[in-house]
DRENGU-79509 format. One record per residue: x, y negated, z of N, C-alpha, C, O in turn. Coordinates in steps of 0.05 Angstrom, whole numbers, plus 32768, in hexadecimal, padded with zeros to 4 digits. Each point is the difference from the previous one (the first is absolute). Layout:
XYZXYZXYZXYZ/...
# end
This chain:
863984B17CB57FFC801C80057FDE80087FFA7FFB80177FFA/7FF27FD980067FE87FFC7FF57FFF80087FDC7FEE80097FF1/80267FF2800D7FF880097FD5800F801B7FF97FF8800F7FEE/80227FF680247FFE802380007FF580108011800180198000/7FF07FD480157FE9801880077FEA80057FE37FFA80177FF9/7FFC7FD17FF87FEC80037FE7800F80117FF17FF480147FF7/80267FE98004800C800F7FE180038014800D7FED7FF77FF5/80188020801B7FFA800E800C7FEB800E800580068014800D/7FDE7FEA7FF07FEA800680027FF17FFE7FE97FED800C7FF7/80247FE180017FEB7FFC7FDB800F801F7FF27FF780147FF6/80267FE18010800F80227FEC7FE9801380087FEB80037FF3/801D800B80287FE9801880117FF27FFD7FF08001800E7FEC/7FE67FD6801A7FDD800E7FF97FFC800C7FDF7FF280127FF6/80237FD77FFF80057FFB7FDE800F80267FFD7FFE800C7FEA/80067FF8801D8016801C7FF97FEC8015800A7FFD80157FF3/7FF77FE680237FF18013800A7FE280117FEC7FFA80187FFE/7FF77FCA7FF47FE580047FEA800980007FE27FF580027FEB/802E7FF88020800080077FDC8011801C8007800A80087FEC/7FFA800680278006801F80037FDC80067FFD7FEF7FFE7FEE/80128007802A7FE6800B80027FDC80057FF57FEF80128003/80137FCD7FEA7FEA80067FF27FF97FF57FDD7FEE80037FF0/80367FEA8011800080027FDC8006801380037FEC800D7FFB/802C8009800C8012801B7FF67FF88015800A7FFE80107FEE/7FF97FFE80317FE9801B80057FF37FFC7FFF7FF480158006/7FF57FD17FF27FE980027FF47FF380017FDE7FF0800E7FF4/80267FD480057FED80007FE9800A80087FEC7FF47FFE7FEB/802D80138018801A80137FE77FF8801780117FF1800E7FF3/80137FF980207FF88021800C7FED8014800B800280188002/7FE67FD480077FEB800C8012800C801580117FFF80198001/800A7FD9800880048017801E7FF4800280108007800F8012/7FE37FE47FF17FEC7FEE800F7FE880007FF97FFE7FF77FE9/7FE2801380257FF07FEC7FF67FF27FED8017800680048017/7FE77FE77FE27FF97FF9801C7FEC7FE07FE780037FFA7FE8/7FEC7FFC802C7FE17FFA7FFF80047FEB7FEE80147FF17FFF/7FD8800D7FF17FFC7FDE7FE580057FE7800F80087FEB7FF7/7FF08021802E80027FE28009801C7FF9800780097FE97FFE/800180278009801E8011800F800B7FEF7FE1800A7FEA7FFC/7FF180227FFC80157FF37FE780027FDC7FF480147FF37FF9/7FCE800580087FF97FF27FFE80187FE88015800D7FEB7FFD/7FED8028801580147FEC801C801F80057FF3800D7FF17FF1/7FF8801E8016802280077FEC800E7FF87FE3801680067FF9/7FCA7FE17FEE800680018003800B7FD68008800C7FF17FF1/7FED800A801F80007FE2800380178002801180147FF27FFD/7FE980228018801A7FF28015802880117FEF801880018004/7FCE80097FE380217FFC7FE380037FEB7FF480137FF97FF2/7FD67FFC801580097FDE7FF680117FED801480167FF67FFC/7FD480078021800780008013802D7FFB800480117FEF8005/7FEA80327FF480287FFE800280047FF17FF080067FE98001/7FF4802B7FEA801E7FF07FE77FF97FE7800380127FF2800A/7FD980007FF27FFE7FE67FF580017FFA7FE67FF180097FEE/80277FE3800F80057FFA7FE4800F80137FE480017FFF7FE7/800880148031800680147FE97FE680207FFA800480127FEF/7FEA7FEC801F7FE8800E7FF57FF680147FF77FE87FFF7FFD/8027801C7FFB8002800A7FE47FDF801480087FFB80078017/7FEE80027FCE7FEA801480048014800E800180187FFB7FFA/7FDC802180137FF980127FFC7FEB80127FE67FFA80188003/80017FDF7FF07FFE80047FE78020800C7FF4800B80157FF7/7FFC7FCB800F80187FF77FE0800A801780117FF980177FFA/801A7FE580218013800980098000801F7FF88011800D7FF5/7FD87FFA80147FF980218005800E80197FDF800D80147FFC/7FE07FD57FF3800C800B7FEA801A80017FF6800F80137FFB/7FF57FD38002802780037FF9800A80088018801980028000/7FD98006801880148019801B7FFF80117FF48014800D8002/7FD380027FE6800580117FF4800C80067FEB800A80167FFB/7FF77FD67FF4801380057FF280247FFC800B801880027FFE/7FDA7FFA800A802880098018800E80117FFB801580067FF4/7FD18005801F8004802580037FF7800C7FE27FF780177FFF/800B7FDE7FF27FFE80147FE4801880017FED800D80117FF5/7FF17FD4800C80207FF47FF0800B8005800880127FFE7FF0/7FFA800E802D801B7FED800F801080017FF2800280127FEF/801B7FCB8018801980017FF07FF780157FDC800E80137FFA/7FE17FE77FF87FFF7FF47FE77FF47FEB7FF47FF77FEF800F/8008800F7FDF7FF87FD97FE67FE38006800B7FFA7FE98006/7FF880207FFF7FE48009801380077FEB80187FF47FEB7FFD/8016801680117FFC8000801580057FE4800980177FF77FFC/7FD37FF580147FF67FE57FFE801C7FF6800D800A7FEC7FF7/80038021802080147FF5800F801C80168013800080088018/80187FFC7FCC800C801E7FFE80167FE180017FF87FE97FFE/802980248008800E7FEE8006801980107FF080187FFB8002/7FDC80177FF1800A80147FE080047FDE7FF480157FF28000/7FC980057FF37FFB7FFF7FEB7FFC7FD97FFF7FF77FF17FEE/80178008802D80037FE0800380187FFE800B800A8011800F/80027FD47FE9801E7FF6800A80098001801A8014800B800B/7FCB7FD880057FFD7FF7801B7FEA800480097FEC80077FF4/80187FF380297FE3800C800F7FF17FE57FEB7FF380047FEC/80137FE5801E7FF37FED7FF27FF880027FE47FF47FEB7FFA/800D80257FF3800380117FE67FE1800C80007FEC7FFB7FF2/80198019802A7FEB801080067FE47FF680047FEB80057FF5/801D7FE780217FEB7FFA800D7FED7FEE7FE77FE880007FFC/802D7FF17FF97FED7FED7FE97FF080117FEA7FEA7FF97FF8/802580217FFF7FEB800B7FED7FE98014801D7FE77FFE7FFC/8020801080197FEF800F800F7FEB7FE080027FE980047FFB/801B7FEE80097FE87FE37FFF7FF380037FE87FE880058004/801B7FFA7FEA7FF880057FE67FF580167FF77FE97FFC7FF6/801F801B80097FEA8016800F7FEA8001800B7FEA80037FF6/801F7FFA80237FE27FFC80177FEF7FE97FEE7FEE80097FF3/80157FDF800B7FF07FF07FE67FEE80117FF17FE880037FFD/802480027FFF7FF380107FD57FED801480157FE87FFE7FFB/801E8012801A7FF3800D80027FE47FF4800A7FEA80067FF6/801B7FE780227FEF800180057FDE7FE97FEA7FE87FFF7FFB/80387FF380007FE97FEC7FE77FEE80197FE87FEE7FFF7FEF/80228014801D7FF180077FDE7FFE80087FE17FEE80087FF1/803E7FEC800D800B7FFE7FEE8010801E7FF7801080007FEE/7FEC800C801A800880157FF67FF18016800A7FF27FFF8014/801080197FD87FF7801B800B801580118012801880068002/7FC97FFE800C8013801880087FF9801A80117FF47FF1800F/800880267FFB7FFC801B7FF27FE780028017800380018018/7FE580017FD87FFE8015801F80058008801E7FF97FF28013/8017802C7FF0800A7FFF801180107FEE80068013800B800C/7FF17FDF7FF480177FEE801C7FE17FE7800580017FF58016/7FF080057FDF7FDC7FFF800E7FF6800A800A7FF37FF78013/800D802A7FE57FEC80048013800280028023801180098010/7FCE7FEA7FF580037FFB8025800A7FE2800E7FF87FF48014/802380047FD180027FED80097FE87FEA800D7FEA7FFB7FF5/801F7FFA80227FEA7FF1801480027FE87FF080157FFD7FF3/7FD67FF1800D80087FEE7FEB7FEB7FE980117FF28010800D/80057FD87FF97FEE7FE5800880057FE37FEF800B7FEA8004/7FE880217FE8800E7FE67FED7FF37FE78010800C7FFA8014/7FE77FFD7FE87FF37FE88011801E7FFB8017800D7FEC7FFE/7FF68020800D80107FF88013801780017FFA800D7FEF800B/800680297FE080197FF87FF97FF87FE37FEA80137FF17FFC/7FD780087FF9800E7FEA7FEE7FFE7FE4801880107FEF7FFB/7FDF800D801B80117FF48015800B8001800980087FEA8006/800B8034800B801B7FFD800A800B7FF97FEB800D7FEC8005/7FF6801B7FDC801980097FF080037FDF7FFB80167FF97FF8/7FD47FF2800D7FFC7FEF7FE580167FEF8010800C80088014/7FF67FE17FE380117FE97FF47FFF7FEB801880137FF8800E/7FD380017FF480087FEF80117FFD800F8023800D7FF48011/7FE480207FF7800E801C801D80177FFD7FFB80077FF78016/8015800B7FD780198003800B7FFE7FEB80077FFD7FFA8017/80047FF57FD680077FD8800F7FF47FFB8019800E7FF38010/7FDF80127FF77FF37FF8801A8013800F801380097FF0800F/800680377FF980187FFD800680117FFF8004800D80088014/7FFD7FEA7FCF80187FF580007FFE7FE9801A800F80048013/7FE57FEB7FEF7FFE7FE180037FF97FFF801B80017FEC800F/7FF480337FFB7FFC7FFE801D80138010801080007FFD8018/800F80127FDE8019800D800180207FEB800580158004800B/7FDD7FE57FE580127FF57FFC80097FE2801980157FF68009/7FC980057FF97FF17FF68020800F8007802080097FF68015/7FF280227FDC800E800B8020800E7FFE800A80057FFB8017/800A80097FD280237FFF7FF080087FDF801380127FFD8010/7FDD7FF17FE980087FE7800280007FF8801980167FF88009/7FD6800980077FFB800A8014800E800F801680067FF08012/8002802C7FF5800C80068006801D80128003800A8011800E/80017FD57FD18019800C8000801E7FF980167FF97FEA8009/801B801A8000800F7FF18011802480047FFD80137FF6800D/7FEC80227FD7800E7FEB7FEF800780047FEC7FF0800D7FF4/80277FEB7FFD7FF27FFB7FE1800C801F7FEC800E7FF97FED/7FEF801B8015801A801C7FFD7FD6800C8009800180107FED/7FEC7FF4801B7FEB7FF980087FEB80077FDF7FF280127FF8/80157FD17FFF7FF57FF67FEA800280167FED7FE980047FF6/803380147FFA800880097FFF7FE9801D7FF57FFC800E7FEC/7FFD7FEF802D7FEF801E800A7FE180017FEA7FF480147FF9/80077FD280007FE57FF67FF87FFD801D7FEB7FF780178001/801A7FD47FEC7FFE80187FE27FFE801E800A8005800F7FED/7FF87FFB80218004801480087FE08009800A7FF880187FFE/7FF37FD0800F7FEE7FFA80037FEB80097FE87FEB800D8001/80267FE37FE77FEE7FF87FE78010801A7FF480157FF88009/7FF280227FE8800780137FF67FFB80178018800580147FF3/7FF67FF380218002800E801C7FFB80257FE6801280117FFE/7FCE7FF07FF17FFA80127FF4801F80097FEE8014800A800B/7FEA7FEC7FD2801F800D8000801780018015800D80147FFB/7FFE7FDE801B8019800380017FF5801D800D8006800E7FED/7FF17FFF80207FF580178004800280177FEE800680178003/7FF07FD57FE17FFC801E7FEA802180088003800980168008/80047FD37FF0801B7FFB7FF5801280088009801680027FF4/7FE28007802D800C800C8014800480227FF58015800B8008/7FE27FFE7FF07FF780197FFF7FFF80077FEB800680187FFD/7FF07FD57FE27FFB80187FF5802A7FF07FE0800D80047FEB/7FEF7FE7803180237FF97FEF801680118013800B80157FF9/7FFA7FDE801D8014801B80117FFB80198004800E80158001/7FD57FE480037FFC802C8004800E80067FE98015800B8005/7FE87FF37FE7800580087FEA802680077FFA800E800E7FF0/7FF67FDB802C802780047FF6800D800380198016800C8002/7FD97FE3801D8018801280107FEE800880167FE87FFB8002/8028801580127FEE8017800D800180217FFA801080047FED/7FE980098018800B801A80157FEC801E7FE87FFB7FF77FE9/80018017801A7FF980117FEF7FF4801B8012800F800F800D/7FD97FF47FF37FF7800F800A7FF180267FE9800880177FFF/7FEB7FDF7FF97FFF80107FE480117FF97FE880057FE87FFE/800480287FEF800380027FE87FE37FF87FED7FEF80117FFE/800C7FD67FF37FF37FFB7FF580087FEF7FDE80137FF87FF3/7FDC800A800C800480047FDE800C7FDF7FF1800C7FFA7FEC/7FE97FF4802E80037FE88004801D7FF080058014800C7FFA/7FEF7FD6801180157FFF80227FEE7FF2800F80037FEA800B/7FE980277FF57FFA7FE6801E800F8013801C800680178004/7FFA7FD580088012800B80207FFA7FE080107FFC7FE87FFC/80068035801C7FF37FF4801780237FE28008801980027FFE/7FD57FEC800980097FE780078018800B8021801780058006/7FCB7FF9800880088003801E8000801C80187FEE800F8008/80227FF07FFB7FFE801680187FE68001800F7FF280148000/800A7FDD800A7FE7800680177FFC7FD97FEB80127FF07FFA/7FD6800E80047FF97FE37FEB7FEF7FF780197FEA800A8006/80257FDD800B7FF37FE57FFD7FFA7FF97FFB7FEC7FF38009/801F800D7FDA7FFE7FE67FEE7FDC7FF77FF17FEE7FEF8004/801780317FE47FE47FF57FF67FEC801B80117FF1800C7FF1/800E7FFB80247FE5800F800A7FF680197FEE7FE980067FF9/802C80038002800C80187FF07FFF7FFD7FE17FFF80157FF4/80017FD880027FF97FF77FE8801C80147FFD7FFA80147FF2/801F7FEA801580187FFE7FFA800280247FF2801080047FEE/7FDE8014801D800F800A80007FEF80107FDE7FEC800D7FF9/802A7FE77FFC7FF17FFF7FE0801080197FFF800780007FE8/7FFF800B801E8007801A7FEF7FFD80188005800A80137FF3/7FE87FED80227FE2800F801D7FEF7FFF7FDE7FFF800E7FEC/7FFB7FE3801A7FE77FEF7FF07FFA80047FE57FEB80047FF5/80287FFA8004800580137FE07FF880137FFF7FEC800B7FF7/802A7FFD80167FF4802680017FEA8004800D7FF580047FEA/7FFB7FFF80237FE67FFC80157FF07FEA7FF87FFC7FF48015/7FF87FFF7FD67FED7FE87FF77FE37FFF800E7FF47FEC800A/800680297FF57FE38008800C80047FFC80287FF17FF68010/802580137FF37FF87FFA802480097FEC800C80147FF27FFF/7FD5800F80107FFB7FE3801580187FEC800D80067FE88000/80068038800F80187FEF800D802080127FE0800580157FF4/80087FCA800F801B7FFE7FFF802080178002800F800E7FF2/7FED7FEA802D8013800280087FF78029800E7FEE800E7FF5/801B7FF680187FF3801F800E802080127FF47FFD80187FFE/801D7FDE7FFC800C801A7FF7800B800080177FFE80108012/80147FD47FEC800F800880137FF37FF7801E7FEB7FF28000/80248017801E7FEF7FF1801180017FE5800B7FEF7FFB8011/802A7FED7FE680087FF17FF37FE77FE57FF87FFB7FE88005/7FF680337FE97FF77FF47FE07FD67FF780107FEC800F8002/80197FD380047FEF7FF280107FE67FEE7FEF7FFD7FE87FFD/7FFA80257FFD7FEB7FED7FEA7FD87FFA80187FEC800D8007/80257FD27FFA7FED7FEB80177FE680077FE37FF680158007/80037FE67FEA7FEC7FFF7FF17FF080197FFF7FE880007FF9/80298017800F7FF4801B80017FF48006801B7FEC800F7FFE/801F7FE780237FF87FFE800E7FE97FEE80027FE980058009/801E7FE97FEF7FE37FE480067FE2801C7FF37FEF800C800D/80147FF47FDF7FF980137FED7FEA801880127FE880007FFB/8023801280168002800E80127FE87FF780117FEE800F8009/80187FCC7FFC7FEE7FF8801A7FE980047FF47FEF800E800A/800C7FE27FD77FED7FF47FFB7FEF80217FF37FEC7FFD7FF3/80198012800E7FFC80157FFE7FF1800580157FE87FFA8002/8026801380127FF67FFE80167FE17FF780157FF1800D800E/80117FCE7FE67FF27FF880077FE57FFB7FEF7FEF7FEF8005/801380257FE57FEF80057FE37FF57FF07FED7FED80057FF1/802A7FDB8013800B7FF57FF37FFD80047FDC7FF87FF27FED/8011802180158013800F7FEA80028017800A8002800B8016/7FFD80007FC27FFB80268003801C800F7FED800380047FE8/800F8001802F801080097FEE7FFA80147FE97FEB800B8009/80197FFD7FE57FF280217FF3801E80197FFD80187FFC7FFE/7FD9801B800380198014801580147FFB7FF080187FFF8007/7FDE7FFE7FD9802580097FE880087FEB7FFF80077FFA7FE9/7FFF7FF38029800A7FE77FFD80148007801A800A7FEB8008/7FFC802A80087FF87FFE801D801C80197FFB80168000800A/7FDC80157FE3800C80247FFF80147FF37FEB801880088000/7FDF7FE17FEA801580057FE880217FFC800D801380027FF1/
# end
């Protein structure tokens, strides 16, 4: 039971910071926050994502490219141009690393106002950091597992962020329903997105990419990440942009 609680807690905490910080802040800038709060959020993202930590810089640029080039050969991740989800994940990893290491030239429109904390990213994304988290998780499992099958959950923790990404960028372009007719294959995975905290409303998001709330088209489309953002806004921790509320 303890292992399941840990896996579920890490699933949703990692997912939250990927959606809240990397996606809605770094890529789409639907809200603002102070530099101090931004740095704290960098650290919380590292603590929640562990060995699969993604930098706001690399993620933000790559996601903007995804919106600009959806379902074309320039799309960093598209089921239309990758034979399997594993080949798509590998290509995405390579593009992400090329962006982070500045091995490719990126158009200025994709880098504008992207948050970056270079020294922290070098640490959090380093091999040493990733090995530290892998060892920590493995030791935690060694002490807490009560059945052999629980070990099968360990690789999920190692690859949490990529798994979140592939659920949306692979399955979210193949399965689900559509609220809006768009020029791409984006779909909403679940009518009530309990699994991806609002990220699963992918068709809604592609239609209104600058809107803070990914759900809300139908009464059952509840975007949990957005509800948390509303609370943080009321507490003064973040400031939602009016443009992101009206988009």
